[in-house]
N, C-alpha and C positions, 0 to 999 in steps of 0.2 A: 504494499500498501503506500501511495505518495506521502509526503505527508505535506502538511502545509504549512507556511507557514503564518503564526497568527496574526501579524499586521496585514494582512488580504484579507483572512476572516473577516474580520475588525471592517475592512475595507467592504466588501463587500455588504455589512450589512449599514452603510449609513444615509443619509437621504437616498443623493443621488451619485451617481459617478461611472463616470467612461475608463473601458476599457482599450487595450495599445499591444501591441506586441512591439515587443525589439530582440531583432538577429545581430552575430556576433559572428563576424567571420574571423577568426585568428592566422588570417596567412600572412604572405610577409607583408606583403601591403593591407595591414586591418581592415575587413571592412565592416562598420555598426552603420543597423540600417534599425526605421522607425517606421512604424508603416500605422502614422498616429502622422496630424498634420500638419504636425510643432519639432520640431530638435524638444532630444527627449536627453536631458544631461544622469549616468547610472553609474555609481563603481567608479571614476574618473572619465570615463570618457566619454563622447557626442557622438550621442544616435546618430544620424541625421536622415528626412527622411525621406521614405521611395515605398510605390506602394509593392508586398510581396507577401503572399497567400498560403500556405497549408494545410494539407486536410489532417485525417486524425491522427496521433502512431500509433503505430503497429505493433505492436509486441504483446506481451505476456507472463502470467508469472514462473514458465520454465527458464531454462539457458537456454534462450532464440536471439537473436540477434533484431535489436528496437532497429525497427525506420522510419526515417522523416525525409519525403517528398518538399522543396518550396520553391515554387517559380513563384520566380523576380521581375518588376519593369525592370527593359534594356534598352526602352527604347534612342536611351542618349550613347549607347556599347561601351556607357563604363567597364557592366560589370562584366561583358564578356573581355573585356582588353584585359582585366585582373586576371580571369580562368586564362587567358592567354600566352601570361606572361612567365609564367611558372607552373609549379606540380603543383596543384593544390592535394591531390589526393595525403590521404593520412594526417593534410592536417584538421585542427578543432572546431568547432564551431557550437554555437547554446542558440537557442528563444526562448525568450523570458516572458512570459503574461507582466502588465503595466495597466497602475490600478490608480485613477484619479480620483480622494476622493472631494463630492463638493456639500454645504450649505444653503440653503434660501437665506437670504438678510435679509430679508421684505416676505410679508407673509402678504403681499399683493400680489397678485399674478401678473405673471412677467415680469415680475422684480429679476432685477442680474442675478446668481450663483458664484461663489468666492468660492477657490479653492480649495479647503483644510491640509490635505495629506497627501502623501502618495506611499502606494508600495509592491513590492515586483516579488514575482517568483520564477526561478527560474523550472520550469518547465521536461529541454530536454538538451542532454549535450552530447556531444558524440564529436564523427571523423567525416572526412569530405570521403564517399564510398564512392562515389562517378557524379560526376554533373553535362548534361546537353545545352544547345543555344537551341530554339527554335524561332525559323525563321528572322527579326530581322529587331527583334525587341522582345522576346522571352527569352530566358533563361531558364534550367532549371536547376538543385544541387539536390542532390542526393545527404544526407546525416543517417549514419548508423552506428548503432555501440557499440562501445569498444568491444564487447562479445565476439565481436568481427574477426577478433587478431585470435583467438578460438582457431579459425581454421588457419593459421598458417602455418606449414610446414619449418620444421628447425634444416637450417639447414647442415649440421653435424648432427648426426648420433651417436648417442655417448656412448664410449665403451673402454675398459680395464687392461686395452694395449691402447698405445702412444700411436696419434692417426701420422704423422708429419714427418716428412721426406728425411731419412737417416743423412748426416751432414746437411740438411734446405736449409732455410732461411727461419724455421721455426724453433726448428731442432734447436741450429746455433751453434751444436757437438763441430768440434775443430780439432778434436786430437788424432791420435792415429789405431784406437785401438780399432777392430776388423768389425762385421756383422756386430748389425743391432736384430736382437729382437723384441723389438718394440715394450715390454715390461719394463716396471717401475726401479727393477732393480738392477735392469739394464740404466738406466741413469743414472742411478742412482754409483753407480759402474765407475763410471766415464764425472761425476760429480757434472753432475746438468739435472738434475731432479727438477731444476727450477725451472723448467722450461717441457716442463712430461705433459704431453697433451693427451690423454688417458686420468681415465678419474680411478688411483685405484681404492678405494673406497665399496668400487660398483657390485664385487661378487661378493661381500661380508652383506649388504642393503637385501642386494635384490634376497635371502633369507630371512631377510629377520621380521618382526611380528611388528606392526605399526599399531598401536591405537590412541584414541581420539579419549581427551576432559583429563580432568587430574589425578586422576583415580584409575587403576585398570581394569577391567568388565572382567577376571575371574570366571573363566567355563568348564576351566580340569576337575578332573575329583580331587 
């Protein structure tokens, strides 16, 4: 369950309120946008008005990848210029809800309202999974939760043996000893254990019983 900021809950109970959204895209040339019709200051940053919209956040309570598609007005080509000038994939982005509370200063009909406070709530934070330019006036950016990183495959599978080429750059050994069997003991023999690329404790860990919590849940007799 998402925790709601108490200030946001209080704002929703005000006599009158206006809500809007903020979009922060943490590119090298960072973008701070709001769909409000005025500049908004939040967290020390200035959010400039620009039309954008998004559908419901796609996700569930399981270990799945939440995603969010954001359509941004790109009539002036400013967004496409940023997207084409750098690789924005895996850069962070966030959507915030903003609420301005107002109070009627006069009971007469048509009397002006005055602002009494602002509250903000982060709705979604993720990394850029992709983007697309539609025509000359629309940019779509897809944000995905960090759970997508679980899909990445390791560049090197860990092993008890050293993966480095003997006397290569990573190995660093330049002595006179002959063939190496890639074991930790071989590195010790050459006083080169600081460059050992394997996991000397992996074999022991494979047969070790793991348990969670403060005390062991003993099931033996």
